[in-house]
C-alpha positions in Angstrom: 49.1 39.1 -11.9 47.5 36.0 -10.4 46.4 38.0 -7.3 44.8 40.5 -9.6 42.9 37.8 -11.5 41.6 36.3 -8.2 40.3 39.6 -7.0 38.6 40.3 -10.4 36.9 36.8 -10.2 35.8 37.4 -6.7 34.4 40.9 -7.6 32.7 39.4 -10.6 31.1 36.6 -8.4 29.9 39.0 -5.8 28.5 41.3 -8.5 26.6 38.3 -10.1 25.2 37.4 -6.7 24.2 41.0 -6.0 22.6 41.4 -9.4 20.6 38.1 -8.9 19.4 39.3 -5.5 18.5 42.6 -6.9 16.4 41.1 -9.7 14.5 38.9 -7.1 13.9 42.0 -4.9 12.7 44.0 -7.8 10.1 41.3 -8.7 8.8 41.1 -5.1 8.7 44.9 -4.6 5.5 46.4 -3.5 5.0 48.4 -6.6 5.6 45.4 -8.9 2.9 42.8 -9.6 5.2 40.3 -11.2 5.5 38.1 -8.2 2.0 38.5 -7.0 0.6 35.4 -8.8 3.4 33.3 -7.4 2.7 34.4 -3.8 -1.0 33.8 -4.3 -0.3 30.4 -5.7 2.0 29.5 -2.8 -0.7 30.6 -0.3 -3.6 28.8 -2.0 -1.8 25.5 -2.9 -1.9 23.9 0.6 -5.6 24.7 1.0 -6.3 23.3 -2.4 -4.4 20.1 -1.6 -6.2 19.7 1.7 -9.5 20.0 0.0 -8.6 17.4 -2.7 -7.3 15.1 -0.1 -10.6 15.4 1.8 -12.6 14.6 -1.4 -10.5 11.5 -2.1 -10.9 10.3 1.5 -14.6 10.8 1.4 -14.7 9.0 -1.9 -12.9 6.0 -0.5 -15.3 5.8 2.4 -18.3 6.1 0.1 -16.9 3.4 -2.1 -16.6 1.2 1.0 -20.2 1.9 1.9 -21.4 0.9 -1.7 -19.4 -2.3 -1.5 -20.8 -3.1 1.9 -24.4 -2.5 0.8 -24.1 -4.6 -2.3 -22.4 -7.4 -0.4 -25.1 -7.4 2.3 -27.9 -7.5 -0.3 -26.2 -10.5 -1.9 -25.5 -12.2 1.4 -29.2 -11.7 2.5 -30.4 -13.3 -0.6 -28.1 -16.3 -0.1 -29.2 -16.6 3.5 -32.9 -16.6 2.4 -32.3 -19.5 0.0 -30.0 -21.7 2.2 -32.9 -23.3 4.1 -32.2 -27.0 4.4 -28.9 -26.8 2.6 -26.4 -26.2 5.4 -25.9 -26.5 9.1 -24.3 -23.0 9.3 -26.3 -20.5 7.3 -24.5 -17.6 8.9 -21.1 -18.7 7.7 -22.6 -19.3 4.2 -23.9 -15.7 4.1 -20.7 -14.3 5.6 -18.6 -16.1 3.0 -20.8 -14.6 0.3 -20.3 -11.1 1.9 -16.5 -11.7 1.9 -16.6 -12.7 -1.7 -18.6 -9.8 -2.9 -16.6 -7.2 -1.0 -13.0 -8.3 -1.5 -11.4 -5.0 -0.7 -13.0 -4.7 2.8 -10.9 -6.1 5.6 -12.6 -9.4 6.7 -11.6 -9.1 10.4 -13.3 -5.6 10.6 -16.7 -6.8 9.5 -19.2 -7.3 12.2 -22.2 -9.6 11.6 -25.6 -9.9 13.3 -28.2 -12.3 12.1 -31.9 -12.5 13.0 -33.3 -15.8 11.9 -37.1 -16.0 12.6 -36.7 -13.9 15.8 -33.5 -15.6 17.1 -30.4 -13.4 17.1 -26.9 -14.6 16.3 -23.8 -12.4 16.6 -20.7 -13.3 14.6 -19.9 -14.8 11.3 -21.0 -18.4 12.3 -24.0 -19.9 13.9 -23.4 -23.6 13.5 -26.1 -26.2 14.2 -26.0 -29.9 14.7 -28.3 -30.5 11.8 -30.4 -28.7 9.2 -33.5 -28.8 11.4 -32.1 -27.6 14.7 -30.5 -24.4 16.0 -29.9 -21.6 13.5 -30.5 -23.8 10.5 -33.8 -24.9 12.0 -34.8 -21.2 12.5 -34.9 -20.8 8.7 -38.5 -21.5 8.3 -40.2 -21.0 5.0 -42.1 -17.8 4.9 -40.2 -16.5 8.0 -37.7 -13.6 7.9 -33.9 -13.6 7.7 -32.2 -10.4 8.5 -28.5 -9.7 8.1 -26.8 -6.6 9.5 -23.1 -5.9 8.8 -21.0 -3.1 10.3 -17.6 -1.8 9.1 -15.5 1.0 10.5 -15.0 4.0 8.2 -11.9 5.9 8.3 -12.3 9.6 7.4 -8.7 10.8 8.3 -7.0 13.5 6.5 -3.2 14.0 7.2 -3.6 12.1 10.4 -6.6 13.9 11.8 -9.6 11.7 12.0 -12.7 13.8 11.2 -15.2 11.1 12.2 -13.8 9.1 15.0 -17.0 7.1 15.8 -18.0 6.5 12.2 -19.3 3.1 11.5 -20.8 2.0 8.2 -23.9 -0.2 8.7 -25.9 -2.1 6.1 -28.8 -4.5 6.7 -31.1 -6.6 4.5 -34.2 -8.5 5.4 -35.4 -11.3 3.1 -38.2 -13.8 3.2 -37.0 -17.3 3.6 -37.7 -19.5 0.6 
């Protein structure tokens, strides 16, 4: 009797498995449209996710550009009013840029300063006094120009779609 119960149970299990498989096949049959929307969704979902990821990545890069532009504008204003107040006007302006754009990586920012025709590269341009060197080049009525570069990362799923992309912002102010 036990042998008979086991064979009935195995027959019932194989019948349940066959009936489930038959139901799935019937849904996916060529004449049936019941599984069509599921197949279309499965095909279009990866493409939709790729487009959404690209939009978010571009949004992050655009946000970095807006932060950089705003920070450079404020740093340029600080540079223009720092005449006679510091021996390192470049560091003063760079610190303002760092403060206004806290989400940008400090080590990735590249600075170029043009103070009354003299060019300084880097975040510092220290002078021995407020009347010599870079600080001495801040002449009232002269120009102070700050240019800052930052690498943009437009990579989606590991593929960089703009390998040489660099965000650049510059501001020129009249020294007060």
